MIMARFI-768023 format. One line per field, with one value per residue (C-alpha): z, y, x; residue number from 1. Coordinates in Angstrom, 3 decimals, always signed. Each point is the difference from the previous one (the first is absolute). Example, Ala and Ser with C-alpha at 12.3 -4.5 7.8 and 13.67 -1.06 7.14 Angstrom:
BEGIN
z	(+7.800; -0.660)
y	(-4.500; +3.440)
x	(+12.300; +1.370)
resi	(1; 2)
This chain:
BEGIN
z	(-11.455; +2.830; +2.656; -1.876; -0.132; +3.500; +0.561; -2.087; +1.831; +3.404; -1.177; -1.292; +2.932; +2.569; -2.550; +0.254; +3.491; +1.042; -1.824; +1.448; +3.734; -1.095; -1.463; +3.950; +1.838; +0.689; -0.961; +2.886; -1.866; +0.460; +3.741; +0.352; -1.775; +1.943; +3.502; -0.657; -2.102; +2.867; +2.599; +1.195; +0.605; -3.284; -1.671; +0.004; -0.546; -2.516; +0.080; -1.999; +0.539; -1.711; +0.865; -2.147; +0.933; +0.089; -3.154; -2.076; -2.863; +0.641; +2.933; +1.616; +1.041; -0.741; +0.928; -1.369; -0.609; -2.975; +2.361; +1.814; +4.074; +2.465; +1.605; +2.918; +1.820; -2.803; -1.493; +1.740; -2.118; -2.713; +1.800; +1.405; -3.411; -1.014; +3.027; -1.317; -3.432; +1.122; +2.835; +2.065; +3.003; +1.903; +0.370; -0.982; +2.919; -1.605; -2.397; +1.965; -0.821; +2.554; +0.057; +2.634; +3.115; -2.035; -0.655; -2.921; -0.204; -3.107; +1.876; -2.234; +2.049; +2.458; +2.155; +2.713; +0.580; +4.024; -0.412; +3.263; -1.078; -1.711; +2.478; -1.886; -1.159; -2.371; -1.418; +3.019; +1.570; -2.905; +0.186; +3.727; -0.039; -2.968; +2.001; -2.410; -0.029; -2.297; -2.855; -1.489; -3.323; -0.778; -3.516; -1.167; +0.679; -2.615; +1.349; +2.696; +3.284; -0.699; -2.458; -3.711; +1.089; +4.090; +2.055; +1.537; +3.638; +0.728; +0.836; +3.236; -0.048; +0.348; -3.463; -1.929; +0.598; -2.101; -2.629; +0.300; -1.587; +3.550; +1.875; +3.811; +2.853; -1.946; -0.746; +2.636; +3.869; +2.417; +3.419; +2.946; +3.237; +2.995; +3.741; -0.617; -3.276; -3.481; -1.012; -4.028; -1.796; -1.671; +2.350; -2.378; +0.880; +1.658; -3.161; -1.841; +2.038; +2.817; +1.502; +0.156; +2.379; -1.330; +1.675; +1.830; -2.333; -2.608; -0.396; -2.010; -0.800; -3.012; -1.568; -2.130; -3.680; -0.827; +3.169; +3.019; +2.786; +1.734; +1.256; +3.052; +1.878; +3.551; +1.070; -0.747; +0.736; +1.433; -3.116; -2.367; -2.927; -3.196; -3.510; -1.447; -3.888; +0.731; -2.044; -1.310; -1.920; +0.049; +3.327; +1.454; -1.438; +0.969; +3.663; +0.365; -1.466; +1.902; +3.269; -0.363; -0.085; +2.579; +1.976; -0.708; +1.773; -3.110; -0.161; -3.581; -1.626; -0.820; -3.400; -2.773; -2.712; -3.567; -3.501; -2.646; -1.698; -2.495; +1.717; -1.333; -1.404; +2.805; +2.164; +2.005; +0.854; +3.657; +0.282; +2.993; +0.314; -1.756; -2.589; +1.176; +4.007; -2.251; -1.879; +2.323; +2.427; -3.084; -1.315; +3.487; +2.350; -3.436; +0.983; -2.498; +1.015; -1.063; -3.300; -0.895; +1.225; -2.042; -3.307; +0.387; +1.552; -3.498; -1.428; +1.283; -0.061; -4.116; -0.194; -0.741; +0.910; +3.319; -1.278; +0.420; -2.676; -2.266; +1.327; -0.118; -3.847; -0.224; +2.192; -1.848; -3.665; +0.889; +2.297; -0.127; -4.085; -0.085; +2.333; -1.816; +0.730; +0.388; +3.601; +1.807; +2.179; +1.769; +3.619; +1.602; +3.163; -1.152; +1.975; -3.242; -1.516; -3.555; +0.023; -2.424; -0.798; -1.025; +1.666; -3.134; +0.385; +3.423; -0.786; -2.681; +2.332; +2.970; -2.676; -1.049; +3.814; +0.646; -3.119; +0.935; +3.368; -0.623; +3.526; +0.925; +3.915; +0.071; -1.744; +1.888; +3.099; -1.006; -0.464; +2.833; +0.216; +1.291; +3.521; +0.988; -0.981; -1.242; -1.388; -0.128; +3.617; +0.909; -2.934; -1.087; +3.092; -0.638; -1.462; +2.143; -2.949; -1.784; -3.412; -1.280; -0.628; -1.172; -0.202; +1.731; -1.399; +1.757; -0.185; +0.751; -2.037; -1.759; +1.106; -1.808; +0.359; -2.414; +0.033; +0.488; +0.816; +1.095; -0.553; +1.921; -3.556; +0.424; -2.887; +0.403; -1.384; -1.199; +0.989; +0.074; +2.128; -0.174; +1.378; -0.695; +1.150; +2.270; +3.263; +2.055; +3.197; -1.655; +2.414; -1.761; -3.340; +1.387; +1.385; -3.537; -1.086; +2.236; -0.494; -3.708; +0.401; +2.632; -2.362; -2.432; +2.309; +0.740; -3.244; -2.220)
y	(+24.654; +2.610; -3.177; -1.531; +2.827; +0.947; -3.996; +0.504; +3.066; -1.186; -2.974; +2.168; +2.215; -2.951; -1.385; +3.205; +0.647; -3.321; +0.477; +3.314; -1.676; -2.682; +2.437; +1.571; -3.114; +0.394; -2.722; -1.928; +2.154; +3.148; -0.922; -0.795; +3.354; +2.265; -1.523; +0.586; +3.592; +1.407; -1.029; +3.399; -2.241; -1.103; +3.311; +0.664; -3.196; -2.857; -2.891; -2.908; -2.624; -2.895; -2.729; -2.960; -3.102; -3.211; -1.630; +2.998; +1.573; +3.674; +2.049; +0.851; +3.407; +1.713; +3.288; +0.819; -3.799; +0.272; +2.951; -1.131; +0.149; -1.004; -3.104; -0.137; -3.643; -0.796; -1.287; -3.036; -1.554; +0.133; -1.741; -2.558; -0.975; -0.288; -2.486; -1.874; -0.707; -0.594; -1.567; -3.484; -0.615; +0.367; +2.352; -1.331; +1.226; -1.002; -3.003; -1.809; -2.851; -2.000; -0.926; -2.763; +2.826; +2.754; +1.602; +2.542; +2.473; +2.216; +2.274; +0.934; +2.931; -1.830; +2.975; -2.149; -1.297; +0.686; +2.652; +0.564; +0.024; -3.324; -3.048; -3.004; +0.265; -2.722; +1.066; +0.763; -2.934; -2.073; +2.434; -1.062; -3.642; -0.657; -0.204; +1.282; +2.659; +2.996; +2.056; +2.846; +0.631; +3.713; +2.148; -1.101; +3.298; +2.326; +3.012; +3.107; +0.136; +2.190; -0.042; +2.036; +3.945; -0.480; +2.442; -0.560; +2.113; -2.651; -2.528; +0.275; -0.727; -3.377; -0.366; +0.357; -2.632; -1.169; -2.419; -3.290; -3.324; -1.645; +1.832; -1.011; +1.395; +2.114; +2.008; +2.235; +0.466; +0.194; +2.250; -0.292; +2.037; -2.853; +0.488; +3.100; -0.695; -0.704; -3.255; -1.407; -2.494; -1.576; +0.691; +1.096; -0.809; +3.218; +0.319; +0.716; +2.156; +2.920; +2.589; +3.999; +1.546; +3.594; +2.655; -0.598; +1.807; -2.577; -2.503; -3.016; -1.902; +0.856; -2.199; +1.013; +0.024; -2.010; -2.511; -1.356; +2.416; +1.819; +3.362; -0.769; +2.491; +0.578; -0.297; -2.713; -0.801; -3.620; -1.085; +1.438; -2.669; +1.078; -2.679; +1.829; -1.939; -1.461; +0.833; -3.293; -1.479; -3.285; +0.294; +0.905; -2.578; -2.872; +1.010; +0.141; -3.354; -1.522; +1.715; -0.830; -3.942; +0.314; +0.945; -3.258; -1.633; -1.505; -0.151; +0.892; +1.864; +3.423; +0.360; +1.117; +2.511; -1.191; +1.922; -1.088; -2.926; -1.834; -2.245; -3.028; -2.494; -2.260; +2.687; -0.513; +2.702; +0.339; +1.298; +2.558; +0.176; +0.609; +2.427; +1.455; +0.601; +2.362; +1.676; +1.053; +1.265; +1.969; +1.542; +0.680; +1.683; +1.138; -0.988; +1.408; -1.937; -3.465; +1.495; +1.132; -3.972; -1.319; +1.116; -0.958; -3.491; -0.339; +0.479; -2.729; -2.098; +0.215; -0.062; +3.964; +3.042; +0.469; +3.665; +1.766; +2.299; -3.097; -1.963; +2.292; +0.377; -3.501; -0.522; +3.260; -1.243; -3.937; +0.536; +4.127; +0.829; -0.024; +2.723; +2.944; +2.750; -0.288; -0.374; +1.166; -1.871; +0.044; -1.607; -2.978; +2.063; +3.424; +2.126; +1.415; +3.118; -1.017; -2.592; +0.898; -1.841; +0.649; -0.294; -2.258; -1.952; -0.717; -1.913; -1.839; -1.109; -0.665; -2.511; -1.907; -0.216; -1.571; -2.086; -1.113; -0.924; -1.525; -0.345; +3.136; -1.129; -0.409; +3.418; +1.930; -1.714; +0.846; +3.714; +2.922; -0.202; +2.688; +0.849; -3.439; -0.404; +1.537; +3.794; -0.081; -0.602; +3.171; +0.753; -1.292; -1.061; +0.974; -3.320; -3.195; -2.102; +1.355; +1.232; +1.633; -1.669; +1.813; +0.985; +3.617; +2.146; +2.971; +2.529; +3.543; +1.900; -3.558; -2.293; -2.853; -3.111; -2.865; -3.112; -1.668; +1.123; -1.814; +1.668; -0.479; -1.288; -3.340; +1.717; +0.062; +2.692; +1.228; +3.046; +2.506; +3.312; +2.458; +3.178; +2.157; +3.451; +0.691; +2.160; -0.745; -2.513; -3.194; -1.479; +2.212; -1.577; -3.337; +0.909; +1.259; -3.290; -1.831; +1.959; -0.472; -3.817; -0.737; +1.880; -2.059; -3.130; +1.535; +0.986; -2.805)
x	(-54.578; +0.367; +0.300; +2.349; +2.283; -0.377; +0.872; +3.190; +0.817; -0.004; +2.010; +2.676; +0.189; -0.122; +3.361; +1.830; -0.877; +1.406; +3.288; +0.040; -0.344; +2.773; +2.580; -0.058; +0.563; +4.059; +2.308; +2.317; +2.651; -1.624; -0.856; +3.483; +0.653; -1.448; +1.291; +3.014; -0.034; -2.402; +2.980; +1.839; +2.642; +0.451; +0.583; +3.709; +1.746; -0.039; -2.485; +0.186; -2.907; -1.213; -2.559; -0.799; -2.116; +2.378; -0.371; -0.996; +1.585; -1.389; +0.677; -3.314; +1.458; +3.596; +1.736; +3.596; +0.031; +2.940; +2.196; +2.772; +0.594; +2.385; -1.614; +2.405; -0.578; -2.753; +3.460; +0.002; -3.296; +2.681; +2.422; -2.299; -1.614; +3.613; +0.558; -3.242; +1.855; +3.197; -0.213; -1.279; -2.106; +3.037; +2.742; +3.698; +2.109; +3.440; +1.718; +2.441; +2.932; +0.947; +3.955; +1.448; +0.068; -1.031; -3.154; -0.030; -2.816; -1.225; -2.532; -3.722; -0.854; -2.709; -1.279; -1.252; +3.437; +0.028; -2.639; -1.586; -3.637; +0.269; +0.759; +0.253; +3.785; +0.561; +3.192; +1.481; -1.236; +1.909; +3.445; -0.599; -0.310; +2.482; +3.408; +2.096; +2.348; -2.327; +1.193; -1.918; +0.644; -0.073; -0.700; -3.089; -1.814; +1.084; -1.862; +0.235; -1.348; -3.014; -1.966; -0.154; -1.089; -0.477; +0.624; +3.552; -1.125; -2.474; +2.632; -0.629; -3.647; -1.565; -1.333; +2.902; +2.127; +3.105; -0.404; +2.360; +0.309; -0.046; -2.642; +0.182; -2.140; -1.789; +3.209; -0.896; +0.853; -2.965; +1.338; -2.353; +0.108; +0.390; +0.754; +1.964; +1.900; -0.735; +0.039; +0.727; -1.331; +2.277; +2.553; +2.879; +3.632; +1.091; +2.333; -2.711; -2.343; +1.191; -1.922; +0.230; -1.884; -2.261; -1.097; -3.588; -2.052; +0.749; -2.997; +1.209; +2.970; +2.198; +2.095; +2.950; -0.394; +2.985; +0.156; -2.132; +1.187; -2.761; -0.653; -2.414; -2.376; +1.217; -3.556; -2.316; -3.565; -0.430; -2.283; +2.779; +0.205; +1.583; +0.718; +3.494; +0.613; +3.431; +3.310; +1.031; +3.023; +1.277; +1.926; -2.725; -2.409; +2.817; -0.116; -3.591; -0.653; +3.253; -1.398; -3.525; +1.500; +1.960; -2.913; -2.004; +2.760; +2.009; +3.421; +1.104; +2.850; -0.910; -2.140; +2.569; -0.659; +0.945; +0.516; -2.487; +0.205; -2.350; -3.145; +1.198; -2.933; -0.412; -1.034; -3.186; -2.875; -0.888; -3.369; -0.992; -3.782; -3.063; +0.124; -3.670; +1.698; +2.192; -2.302; -2.419; +3.092; +0.614; -3.734; -1.661; +2.464; +1.766; +3.072; +2.502; +3.036; -1.902; -0.858; +3.334; +1.220; -2.399; +0.942; +3.181; -1.259; -2.011; +3.266; +2.212; -2.874; -0.007; +4.031; +0.052; +2.595; -1.117; -0.614; -3.526; +0.432; +0.498; -2.791; -2.568; +1.060; -0.517; -3.429; -1.338; +0.615; -1.360; -2.715; -1.196; -0.168; -3.765; -0.492; -1.587; +2.890; +3.891; +1.215; +2.700; +1.290; +3.316; -0.774; -1.372; -1.627; -1.025; +2.131; +1.212; -1.691; +1.225; -2.437; -3.238; -3.123; -3.379; -3.125; -0.879; +3.350; -0.774; -3.725; +1.337; +2.441; -2.565; -1.941; +3.283; +0.844; -3.268; -0.129; +3.443; -1.032; -3.300; -1.001; -2.242; +0.084; +3.789; +0.558; -1.962; +1.723; +3.221; -0.535; -1.314; -3.570; -2.107; -0.641; +1.498; +4.057; +3.208; +0.099; -3.739; -0.820; -1.322; -1.782; -3.463; -1.471; -3.356; -0.611; +0.102; +1.438; +3.179; -1.238; +3.565; +2.761; +2.989; +3.284; +0.992; +2.827; +1.337; +2.724; +0.354; -2.853; -1.392; -2.431; -1.587; -1.857; -0.544; -1.837; -3.776; -2.912; -3.561; -2.894; -3.268; -1.233; +2.382; +1.774; +3.866; +1.971; +4.178; +0.534; +3.207; -0.752; +3.345; +0.606; +3.466; +1.509; -2.444; +0.956; -2.983; +0.600; -0.100; -2.699; -2.206; +0.493; -0.055; -3.292; -1.486; +1.049; -1.554; -3.523; -0.170; +1.140; -2.619; -2.826; +0.825; -0.637; -2.905; -0.978; +0.942)
resi	(1; 2; 3; 4; 5; 6; 7; 8; 9; 10; 11; 12; 13; 14; 15; 16; 17; 18; 19; 20; 21; 22; 23; 24; 25; 26; 27; 28; 29; 30; 31; 32; 33; 34; 35; 36; 37; 38; 39; 40; 41; 42; 43; 44; 45; 46; 47; 48; 49; 50; 51; 52; 53; 54; 55; 56; 57; 58; 59; 60; 61; 62; 63; 64; 65; 66; 67; 68; 69; 70; 71; 72; 73; 74; 75; 76; 77; 78; 79; 80; 81; 82; 83; 84; 85; 86; 87; 88; 89; 90; 91; 92; 93; 94; 95; 96; 97; 98; 99; 100; 101; 102; 103; 104; 105; 106; 107; 108; 109; 110; 111; 112; 113; 114; 115; 116; 117; 118; 119; 120; 121; 122; 123; 124; 125; 126; 127; 128; 129; 130; 131; 132; 133; 134; 135; 136; 137; 138; 139; 140; 141; 142; 143; 144; 145; 146; 147; 148; 149; 150; 151; 152; 153; 154; 155; 156; 157; 158; 159; 160; 161; 162; 163; 164; 165; 166; 167; 168; 169; 170; 171; 172; 173; 174; 175; 176; 177; 178; 179; 180; 181; 182; 183; 184; 185; 186; 187; 188; 189; 190; 191; 192; 193; 194; 195; 196; 197; 198; 199; 200; 201; 202; 203; 204; 205; 206; 207; 208; 209; 210; 211; 212; 213; 214; 215; 216; 217; 218; 219; 220; 221; 222; 223; 224; 225; 226; 227; 228; 229; 230; 231; 232; 233; 234; 235; 236; 237; 238; 239; 240; 241; 242; 243; 244; 245; 246; 247; 248; 249; 250; 251; 252; 253; 254; 255; 256; 257; 258; 259; 260; 261; 262; 263; 264; 265; 266; 267; 268; 269; 270; 271; 272; 273; 274; 275; 276; 277; 278; 279; 280; 281; 282; 283; 284; 285; 286; 287; 288; 289; 290; 291; 292; 293; 294; 295; 296; 297; 298; 299; 300; 301; 302; 303; 304; 305; 306; 307; 308; 309; 310; 311; 312; 313; 314; 315; 316; 317; 318; 319; 320; 321; 322; 323; 324; 325; 326; 327; 328; 329; 330; 331; 332; 333; 334; 335; 336; 337; 338; 339; 340; 341; 342; 343; 344; 345; 346; 347; 348; 349; 350; 351; 352; 353; 354; 355; 356; 357; 358; 359; 360; 361; 362; 363; 364; 365; 366; 367; 368; 369; 370; 371; 372; 373; 374; 375; 376; 377; 378; 379; 380; 381; 382; 383; 384; 385; 386; 387; 388; 389; 390; 391; 392; 393; 394; 395; 396; 397; 398; 399; 400; 401; 402; 403; 404; 405; 406; 407; 408; 409; 410; 411; 412; 413; 414; 415; 416; 417; 418; 419; 420; 421; 422; 423; 424; 425; 426; 427; 428; 429; 430; 431; 432; 433; 434; 435; 436; 437; 438; 439; 440; 441; 442; 443; 444)
């Protein structure tokens, strides 16, 4: 009997010991939490982080998943998803009608039109080769030149271009110092551009708020370059287009602006380029100009009012009703601090994007690749192959990264890592995001 009791005692003891050992093994969630919470960098600002395996319904890890954060350019993921639902595989440049010797054009906010980064200019070539007098119909865009909540004093910075219904040259002016003088592209007519010299202490060109008159430093370095948003109105656009057409050797009448008139039922659509080319340029270098114009392009392509606020409302109700939290979305680019999303909103959106694209290789190619391309080319260089494919978002005191992560195990994850209200250098926050995501890659 004693032997039986001893066997029973040892069996029970072994069972309890085994359970105790199991309880001591930390879960993935605990490990990630320890990595984040033990960091001195994460102690004084708001951190929201969600990780979920692609296709799963439960999060592998979450911290402040339900709290709202300023997303900055993570907003472009909402714009991207809207475009995936509202545009086809090509970008509509404009609607047009040919009436005898006249070509009447209704712009559709094609951001690629005469943009220096897009060499294929199908829309411009169509106008150039039409042999017709060109008329631009104005009044389709119903909004302001800047988005809701944008900082007005950023108007001179390259990243805050004006929003227009007929984008041209990226709505920007590039100034380059060559052979002892400033050269501008595009070369605006003198009636729309003039220079005033500033002191030698000035480092950059300053454009007037309400026109394209420039205050230029008296001393410039040999390699000086600066991109300045253009101040645009219908007359500037008309003259720019006329001059560009004339520069090709065409003998044409000046382009003429027309007041708004309804688009005839027989109007045709001219498509300019593959949509993925535009999406990639929006997502990889995080181009604010293209993001804003894409929303207007979505509106025009679906015969809606070309108005950012109205388009966002329609897109949110039709395509984003399944998000876990109510969103506050006000612009296409994320320049506005009025945008507010939660990390768990971002992760659900990422799953929706993944499902909508339906082609992982295509999707990952459009996004910045860690260590390789876009705004992530200088991050995640420890690996020979990219394992993070994600959208960055940066404003003063805010840094977020949301996208897809491939673990060494082969598992693939959705993640959104949002940081708000820090006063440390952003480089330190980026480094911490990189460290945590690399840990997840290596461990899971």
